[in-house]
C-alpha positions as CSV (number, residue, x, y, z in Angstrom):
1,M,23.9,21.5,-10.4
2,L,22.4,21.5,-6.7
3,R,21.8,18.5,-4.7
4,F,21.0,18.7,-1.6
5,G,18.5,16.5,1.2
6,C,15.4,17.2,2.7
7,S,14.0,15.8,5.7
8,Q,10.5,14.5,5.9
9,I,7.8,16.7,7.4
10,V,4.9,14.4,7.1
11,V,3.9,11.0,6.2
12,E,0.1,11.4,5.3
13,R,-2.6,10.8,2.9
14,L,-2.7,14.3,1.2
15,D,-2.1,15.4,-1.9
16,P,-3.0,18.8,-2.7
17,L,-2.2,18.8,-6.8
18,V,-4.3,16.0,-7.7
19,N,-6.7,15.5,-5.0
20,P,-6.8,19.8,-3.8
21,G,-8.5,19.8,-0.5
22,E,-9.8,16.1,0.3
23,T,-8.7,14.7,3.6
24,P,-7.3,12.2,3.3
25,S,-6.7,11.9,-0.5
26,T,-6.3,8.8,-2.3
27,H,-3.1,7.2,-0.9
28,M,0.1,7.6,1.7
29,H,2.8,10.1,0.7
30,Q,6.4,11.4,1.9
31,I,6.2,14.8,2.0
32,V,9.1,17.1,2.1
33,G,10.0,20.9,1.9
34,G,8.6,24.0,3.7
35,N,5.5,23.7,6.2
36,A,3.1,25.8,4.3
37,F,2.4,21.9,2.7
38,K,-1.1,21.2,3.4
39,A,-4.5,19.6,1.9
40,S,-5.0,22.8,-0.5
41,M,-2.4,25.0,-1.7
42,P,-3.1,28.6,-2.9
43,Y,-1.4,29.8,-5.9
44,S,0.4,32.9,-4.6
45,D,4.0,33.2,-3.0
46,I,4.4,29.9,-1.1
47,A,7.5,31.0,0.5
48,K,5.7,33.8,2.2
49,L,3.6,31.4,3.6
50,A,6.0,29.2,5.1
51,T,8.0,29.8,8.5
52,C,10.5,27.3,7.7
53,T,11.6,24.0,5.4
54,S,13.4,21.0,5.8
55,C,15.7,21.3,3.1
56,F,18.8,22.1,3.4
57,F,18.9,25.4,1.6
58,K,16.6,28.0,3.7
59,E,15.8,29.9,0.4
60,D,13.7,26.3,-1.0
61,L,10.4,26.2,0.8
62,S,9.0,24.3,-1.8
63,N,6.9,21.4,-1.5
64,Y,7.8,17.9,-2.9
65,W,6.2,14.5,-2.3
66,T,6.4,10.9,-3.6
67,A,4.6,7.6,-3.0
68,N,5.8,5.3,0.2
69,L,6.6,1.8,-0.6
70,Y,5.2,-1.1,1.3
71,F,6.0,-4.8,1.9
72,R,3.4,-7.3,1.6
73,A,3.5,-10.8,4.0
74,R,2.5,-14.2,3.0
75,N,-0.6,-13.8,5.0
76,G,-1.7,-10.8,3.2
77,S,-1.0,-8.0,5.4
78,Y,1.4,-5.1,4.6
79,K,4.1,-3.0,5.9
80,R,5.7,0.4,5.3
81,V,9.2,0.3,4.3
82,P,11.4,2.7,6.1
83,Q,12.5,5.4,4.2
84,I,16.0,6.5,5.4
85,A,18.4,9.2,4.8
86,N,20.3,9.0,1.3
87,Q,24.1,8.7,0.8
88,F,26.1,12.4,1.8
89,N,22.9,13.5,3.9
90,D,23.7,12.0,7.3
91,G,21.2,12.7,9.9
92,D,18.6,13.8,8.1
93,N,14.9,12.2,8.9
94,A,14.6,10.4,5.9
95,G,13.1,13.0,3.6
96,I,13.9,13.0,-0.4
97,T,17.8,14.0,-2.2
98,I,16.5,17.5,-4.4
99,Y,19.0,17.8,-7.6
100,Y,18.7,21.2,-9.8
101,T,20.6,21.2,-12.9
102,S,21.5,23.6,-15.6
103,S,23.7,23.4,-18.8
104,G,25.2,26.7,-17.8
105,P,24.7,30.3,-16.3
106,N,21.7,31.8,-17.9
107,A,21.0,28.8,-19.8
108,T,17.3,27.8,-17.7
109,T,15.0,30.3,-16.8
110,A,13.8,29.8,-12.5
111,F,10.4,28.6,-12.0
112,R,7.8,31.6,-10.9
113,P,5.6,31.8,-8.0
114,G,3.0,29.2,-8.3
115,F,4.3,27.1,-10.7
116,R,3.9,23.2,-9.8
117,M,4.1,20.1,-11.8
118,L,4.2,16.3,-11.6
119,T,5.6,14.0,-13.4
120,G,5.3,10.0,-14.0
121,D,1.9,8.5,-13.9
122,S,0.1,6.4,-10.9
123,Q,-1.7,4.0,-12.9
124,R,1.1,3.1,-15.5
125,R,1.8,-0.6,-15.4
126,T,3.7,-1.0,-18.5
127,S,7.4,-0.1,-19.0
128,E,8.2,3.2,-21.7
129,N,10.9,1.4,-23.0
130,L,13.3,4.4,-22.8
131,G,16.1,2.6,-21.8
132,K,18.8,5.1,-20.7
133,N,16.5,8.0,-20.9
134,M,14.0,6.1,-18.3
135,Q,12.3,8.9,-16.1
136,Q,12.3,7.2,-13.2
137,C,14.0,4.3,-11.9
138,Y,14.9,1.9,-8.9
139,R,18.4,0.7,-8.1
140,C,18.8,-2.4,-6.2
141,Y,22.0,-2.2,-3.9
142,T,23.6,-5.3,-3.6
143,E,25.8,-4.2,-0.8
144,K,25.3,-2.2,2.2
145,D,26.2,1.5,2.7
146,W,25.0,2.2,-1.5
147,G,27.5,-0.8,-2.6
148,G,27.3,-2.7,-6.1
149,S,27.0,-0.2,-8.7
150,M,28.8,3.5,-9.2
151,Y,26.5,4.6,-12.1
152,S,24.7,7.7,-12.4
153,P,21.1,7.6,-11.5
154,C,19.2,5.3,-13.8
155,M,22.3,4.6,-16.1
156,D,23.4,1.4,-14.8
157,P,22.3,-1.4,-17.2
158,K,22.1,-4.2,-14.7
159,W,20.7,-2.8,-11.1
160,D,18.9,0.1,-12.5
161,T,15.7,-0.4,-13.6
162,D,11.8,0.7,-14.8
163,H,9.9,-1.6,-12.2
164,L,10.7,-2.4,-8.8
165,P,13.5,-5.2,-8.3
166,K,12.4,-8.5,-8.4
167,Q,15.1,-10.0,-5.9
168,R,16.4,-9.0,-2.8
169,C,18.2,-5.7,-2.3
170,V,21.0,-6.0,0.8
171,G,21.7,-2.5,0.9
172,G,18.1,-1.1,0.3
173,I,16.4,0.2,-2.7
174,R,16.8,3.7,-4.4
175,S,14.3,5.6,-6.5
176,N,15.1,8.3,-9.0
177,I,12.0,10.2,-10.5
178,I,13.2,13.1,-13.6
179,F,10.6,15.8,-14.5
180,P,10.7,17.8,-17.6
181,Q,12.7,20.2,-18.4
182,C,10.7,22.8,-21.1
183,W,8.4,25.1,-20.1
184,D,5.3,26.8,-22.0
185,G,6.6,29.8,-20.5
186,K,2.7,30.8,-20.0
187,N,1.1,28.7,-17.6
188,L,2.1,28.0,-13.9
189,D,0.0,24.7,-13.8
190,S,-2.3,23.0,-16.1
191,P,-5.5,20.8,-15.5
192,N,-3.3,17.5,-15.3
193,H,-0.6,19.1,-14.2
194,R,1.4,18.0,-16.9
195,D,0.5,19.7,-19.9
196,H,2.3,23.1,-19.6
197,V,5.9,21.5,-19.2
198,A,7.6,19.1,-21.8
199,H,10.2,16.8,-22.8
200,P,13.0,18.5,-25.0
201,I,12.5,17.4,-28.9
202,G,13.4,14.1,-29.5
203,G,11.5,13.2,-26.4
204,P,12.5,12.6,-22.9
205,V,16.6,12.6,-22.1
206,S,18.3,11.0,-19.2
207,F,19.9,12.5,-15.8
208,A,21.8,15.6,-16.0
209,N,21.5,15.7,-19.7
210,V,20.2,19.4,-19.9
211,G,21.6,20.5,-23.3
212,A,18.4,19.6,-25.6
213,K,16.5,22.1,-27.7
214,C,13.0,22.3,-26.3
215,P,10.1,22.0,-28.8
216,E,8.3,25.3,-29.9
217,S,5.3,24.4,-28.1
218,H,7.3,24.6,-24.7
219,P,10.0,27.1,-25.5
220,I,11.6,27.9,-22.1
221,K,14.3,26.2,-20.7
222,I,13.8,25.1,-16.9
223,P,16.2,23.4,-14.6
224,Q,16.1,19.8,-14.6
225,V,14.4,19.1,-11.2
226,M,15.4,15.2,-9.9
227,L,14.1,13.6,-6.9
228,E,16.1,10.7,-5.3
229,I,14.4,8.7,-2.3
230,M,16.3,5.6,-0.5
231,W,13.7,2.7,1.2
232,D,15.9,0.4,3.5
233,T,14.3,-3.2,2.6
234,S,17.1,-5.0,4.8
235,G,14.4,-6.1,7.1
236,F,12.2,-7.8,4.6
237,N,14.8,-9.5,3.1
238,G,14.3,-13.3,5.3
239,P,13.6,-16.3,2.9
240,D,10.4,-16.6,4.6
241,D,9.2,-13.7,4.4
242,W,8.7,-13.5,0.3
243,P,6.2,-15.1,-1.4
244,E,6.7,-19.1,-2.1
245,D,6.6,-18.7,-5.6
246,G,9.2,-16.4,-5.6
247,S,7.1,-13.5,-6.8
248,Q,8.4,-9.8,-5.1
249,P,6.0,-8.7,-2.4
250,L,6.6,-4.8,-2.9
251,Y,4.1,-2.0,-3.8
252,L,3.6,1.1,-4.1
253,S,0.7,3.3,-2.0
254,T,-1.3,3.6,-4.8
255,G,-1.2,-0.5,-5.0
256,D,1.0,-0.8,-7.7
257,N,3.2,-4.2,-7.5
258,S,5.0,-3.5,-10.9
259,G,6.4,-0.3,-9.8
260,F,6.1,1.6,-13.4
261,G,3.7,3.9,-11.6
262,Q,6.1,5.8,-9.4
263,H,5.6,9.6,-9.6
264,G,6.5,13.1,-8.2
265,D,5.0,16.4,-7.3
266,Y,6.2,19.8,-7.1
267,V,5.0,23.0,-5.7
268,F,7.7,25.8,-6.0
269,G,8.6,27.8,-3.3
270,W,12.2,29.3,-3.7
271,E,12.5,32.7,-1.8
272,D,12.4,35.4,-4.3
273,D,15.7,34.9,-7.1
274,S,17.4,32.6,-5.0
275,L,17.1,29.4,-7.2
276,Q,17.8,31.7,-10.7
277,K,20.9,33.1,-8.5
278,A,22.1,29.5,-7.7
279,M,21.7,28.0,-11.5
280,D,23.5,31.2,-12.9
281,N,26.8,31.0,-10.6
282,G,28.2,27.8,-10.5
283,C,26.5,25.8,-7.5
284,Y,28.1,22.5,-7.1
285,L,26.2,20.2,-5.0
286,R,25.7,21.5,-1.6
287,T,28.3,24.3,-1.9
288,C,26.5,27.7,-3.1
289,P,27.6,31.0,-1.6
290,Q,24.4,32.7,-2.7
291,L,22.5,30.3,-0.6
292,K,22.0,29.8,3.1
293,A,22.5,26.4,4.4
294,Q,21.2,25.0,7.7
295,Q,22.2,22.7,10.1
296,I,20.6,19.2,10.3
297,K,19.1,19.8,13.7
298,E,17.2,23.1,12.6
299,K,16.0,21.4,9.2
300,N,14.8,18.4,11.2
301,L,12.5,20.0,13.5
302,C,10.5,21.6,10.6
303,T,7.2,19.2,10.3
304,V,4.1,20.2,10.3
305,P,1.0,18.0,12.1
306,T,-0.9,15.2,10.2
307,S,-4.2,16.2,9.2
308,Y,-5.9,12.3,9.4
309,K,-4.9,10.0,12.1
310,E,-3.9,6.4,11.1
311,E,-1.5,3.9,11.2
312,L,1.4,4.7,9.7
313,D,4.3,2.0,10.7
314,G,2.2,-1.1,11.9
315,W,1.0,-3.9,9.7
316,L,-2.3,-3.0,7.9
317,D,-4.7,-5.3,6.4
318,E,-4.8,-3.3,3.3
319,L,-2.9,-0.6,2.1
320,P,-4.4,3.0,3.2
321,G,-6.9,4.5,1.3
322,G,-7.3,0.7,-0.2
323,G,-4.4,1.3,-2.7
324,E,-6.6,2.0,-5.7
325,P,-4.8,3.6,-8.2
326,L,-6.7,7.0,-8.8
327,S,-4.1,9.9,-8.7
């Protein structure tokens, strides 16, 4: 298993998977990874187009992006909830923690150049009722510094939910997004960016449950990818900030107040066979002799300029793009 941090390279409304070429796209994202990210990305080897990465391992020039979170005040205005460095990633500029998991050496086939996928559905507003196998979850930390729960992602029966927390979270909110782990072995993408990948036989499995068998339609086992994001909600927990009726005031940038529509996007960009070597040689967390680590200062310097100027941190009358869940 690899677990490492990727700092934020930009926050803006771009989505080269669902809205390729559109500037701006429909809703706001936080993007991490290589600096080849832009409104339209070719199916060629992204690792050869990027000149730097915000990820811990220099070989990972992939891009990963997720929806932002906003707080809605009593007067109807919105403010973006800041993303912060995750546990054990001190010094990172916000960002996303990335996991790649395999059941053992030679058990998974690494992605190929041009591969991309999307998981989750921004238009979903009801639970999938997957229990401990939920593919996206939120953890409400009841104490500062990640206190209140030591369970693995999406496994806490009380504080992990597939909907946005309905109570104030003193230590912030963690969001986890799990991708499918079976591939058809042929297509690097599909029209909806989902059909070329699938869950194992029997349906979705929980985080780090990577031994299940793949269906005949998607026989190639790929590393299980999981994204992990931290939001600092401490500035929005005052009793006079939340709605008087007790409802929760958080919205994903898609306009989703439920949280069921959390989703993640991925464009593969590891150099050469570096990911395959990491999966086959017992690498654990950030310890991987086959890969090159970079200093925090170096990774934080890798950014891309915004292509569409709009307010990112102030109070807004509406969500950027109007908050329409179109992608």
